[in-house]
N, C-alpha and C positions, 0 to 999 in steps of 0.2 A: 504494500500500500504506500502511496506517495505521502510526503510530509504534510502534516496538517497546515492549513492556511494560518497566517499570522493573526493572532487574536486581536480584534479591533473592537472599539466601543460600538454597541448597537442598541436599538430600542425594540422592546418585545411587547406584544399584545396577546393576552390569553382571553379568548371569548368563552365565557361561561354561558353556554347557549341554553335558552329556554324555549318553550312552545313546541317541543318535539312531540309529534303525535302520530297517528296511524297513516296519514297521507304523506308518502315519501316526497312527492313533488312540492308540497307545501313546506316540508322540512328543508328541502334544498333552497327554496325561494327565501325562506327566513334566514338561513345560514348565509346566503349571498348578501342579504341586506345588512347583516351584522358584520360581515367581512368589510363591506364598504364603510360602515360606521367606524370600525376599528382602524382601518387604513387611513381614514381622514383625521385620526387623532380626536375622535368625538367632536368633529366639526371644528378642529383647530384648537380645542382646549388643551390637548396633549400633543407632544411631539409625534410626528408621523412614525409609525413603527417600521422597522426593516423586516421583521418576522411576525407573522400572525398565526395563531394556533387555535384550532377547533378541538372540541372534546371527543372522548370515546363515543362511538355510535351516534354521530351527529345527524345522520340521515334516517335513523330508525328508532323504534322502541327497543329498549334493552331487555333481553330475555332470550333464553335458549330456544323458546318456541317461535320467536320473531326472526331469528337470524336467517332461516331458509327463505322466508317470505321477502325479505329486503335485500338478499344477497345479489351482488353484481359481479360480472366477470371482468377482470382487469387485464390479465394476460401480459404482465410486465416481466421482461427478462433482463436481469442485471447485465450491464455492459452494452446493451443494445439501445439505440434510439427508439423511443416510444412514440407511436403515431397517435396522438390524442384525437385527431379528427376521425379516425376509424375505430376508436375505442367503443366497446359495448357498454362502458360504465357511464351513466348519466352523471354520477357524482364526480368522477374524475374530470369530465368535460366541464362541469360547472366550476370546479376548483381551478382548472387551467385558465378558463376565461377570467375568473376573478383575480388570479395572480397577475395576469397580463394587464387587465384594465386598471387595477389598483396600484400596480408597480411595487409589489411586495413579495417576499418569500412567504410561502404558505405551507403549513403542516395541516393537511386536511383531516385532522382528528383521526377517527377510524370509521370504517364501514364494514359490514359483513361482505366477505368476498367468496365467490364460488369459483374454484379452480377449473379451468377448461380441461376437458379430458377425463379428469378423475371425479369431478363433482364434489370434491371435498370443500368444506366451508372453513374459512379462517376469519379472524378478527384482525383487520389489516389497516395500518397507518399509511397514508399516502402524502409524502412531502413533494411540493412542486416548486419550481424556480421562478424567479422574476428576472427580466420582464417577458421571457419567452413562454412561460407557463408549461414548461416541460416536466414530465414525471421523472424524477432523478433517483428515486429509491422507493421501496416499500418495506414495511416491517410487519411481519405476521406475529401476533401475540404468542410468545413462547410458552408461558406458564398459564394454563387455563384456570379460571376462577371456579374451583370446586371446593365448597366449604359447607359445613353443617354445624351451626351453633344452636343447640337445642333451645327452643322457645323464642328464638330471635330471627335467624335467617338460614335458609338452605338454598343453595344455588349450585348448579352444575353446568358450566359451559360445555363440558365434554359430551353432554347428551347430543349436541349437534355440531360442535366445532372441533377442529383438529389444531394442535399446537404447531406453531412455526418452528423451524430448525436452523435459523440463521441469525447472526448478530449484524445489526445494520446501523449505518451512519451516512451522513452526506455533508459535502463541503459547500459553504457559502463564501462570499468575499470577506466575511468578518469572523467566521468561526467554523470549526468542525463540530457537528451536532450529532450526538448519539440518540438512538430511538429505543423506546420501550413502551409498553402499554399496561397501565393499571397494575394488575397482580404481579407483573414482572418486577415491580419495585421491591417486593418481599424477598427477592433472590439477589443478594449483593453481588454474586459472581457476574451477572450480566453488566451491571454498572461498572464493576472493576475492570472487566475486559474492555469495555468501550473507552474507559478513561486511561488505559495503560499504553505503553509505548507503541504497540502495533496500530492502534486506532487513534490514540491521543486526542480524544474528544475533550473540548473545553467546556461544553454545555451538554446536558442531558435533558431531554424533554419527553414526557410520558403522557399522552392523552389518556384520561382515566375516568372512572366512575365508581369511586368508593360509595358505600351506602351509610345509612344513619346508625348502623351498628358498628362497623369497622372504622368509619370515618373519625369519630371522636376519639377512638382508641389510638389510631396509628397513622392517620393521614399526614399530619405535620411531622410526627416523629420519624417516619420512614424517609421523608424527603430530606429532613435535616441530617439524618444519619448517612444517607447516600452522598449528600453534598460534602459532609465533613470527611467521610471515609476516603473520598476520591479527590477532594479539594477542587471541585467543579461547581459551576452554577447548575442548579437542578430545579426543574419546573414540572408541575402537573396541572393539567387543564381538565376541569370537570364540567359535566352538564349542570344546569341549574336544577334545584330540587322542585319536583312537581308531585304534590301529594295526591293528584288525581290518577297518577299512573301506579302500576303495581310495584315498580322498583323506585325507591326514593334515594336519589343521589345526595351525597353529602355536600357537594359544592366546595367552597373555600379554595378555589383555584389560587395558586401561589407560585412565587419564585423565591428560591433560597440561594444565598451566596456561598462561596467556598469555605467560609468560617461558620456556616450553619445558621446565619441570621436570616430571618424572613424579610425579604426586601419589599414585597408587596403581596397583598392578599385581599380577597373579597369575602362576602358572607355566602348565603345559600341561593339568593335570587339571581335572575339573569343580569349579567354585568360584563364589563370588559376590564381586565387588569392590565394596566400599563406599567412597565418597569424599564429601567435602564440597566444594561449589563456592562460592567466596568472591568476591563482586563487588568487594570492596576491592582485591584483587590485580589484577583486570581493569582497574580505574580507575587504579591506580598504574602499571601497565605502560604504559598509553596516555598518561598524563601525563608520565612520566619519559622515555620514548622515543617521541615523538609522530609516528610515521610515518604515522598515519592522516590527519594534516593537512599532511604534508610531501611527498606524492606530486607528481610533476611531469608532469601530464597534458598540458602544453604540449610535452613532450619525447617521451613515449610514450603510447599509448592506454590509456584506462580500459576494462578488459575487461567491466565491468558496465554500461557506458553503454548506455542504451536498453532495458534489460531491466526 
């Protein structure tokens, strides 16, 4: 893999999207409106973001029973130019047009994806570039959300989804950004591998949808842990909470800096989190507490070795 781009200051917008319902096309239309609002800096009240992020399952209801209904075929092959115009995915086409029209980098949250040929379903993140609107990478959720907390929540993504088997990142002109999705955050090995010398991501972004059981327990804790462990900027972007739906998202989209401080956060309703990402703090954290050069791989293994 080539060297990571020089880390430069940039502005980030996390869209905590609300009003997601049964009508996919209405969901896409509303997401497009919110991308436009975010890219304008809320009408000029905030600096224009360089990167805009949508949440997990932004085009569909969240639930294993919904994934087959909303799934789209993307047919992306790493290393090959992707022809958006002939894509079967309406969501990818919308995201591409939005990136071009608004002049921003865009991480299109996640959508349910149906793999051509096999019919397997994945929960897939789709980052797109500006200004060309090209699909530059995808990330299929590696760790599926299968939990059972008696009396509180039971959920099994594996009833319909297949887990991804690749680690993914993409380069912008201001940073290398590593990708994960929601439950992936509970597995530090993924973040470690993205942040280490082979990948060298300076920023990790996970479209997510924690719930009102696990959210108050671990949402902030896990983000701060991954940020401090790897001395990177870490962000998770959630849907807004909608008590009319069967799945109640926690919300609280946020950005955490390399020292574990919450830079910006919102509550549970639809909102846009604007934040500035400063490479100076990244450099100061790694210089002052140099764990990136102090690891003892003679004592324990490097989880990223060989990847």
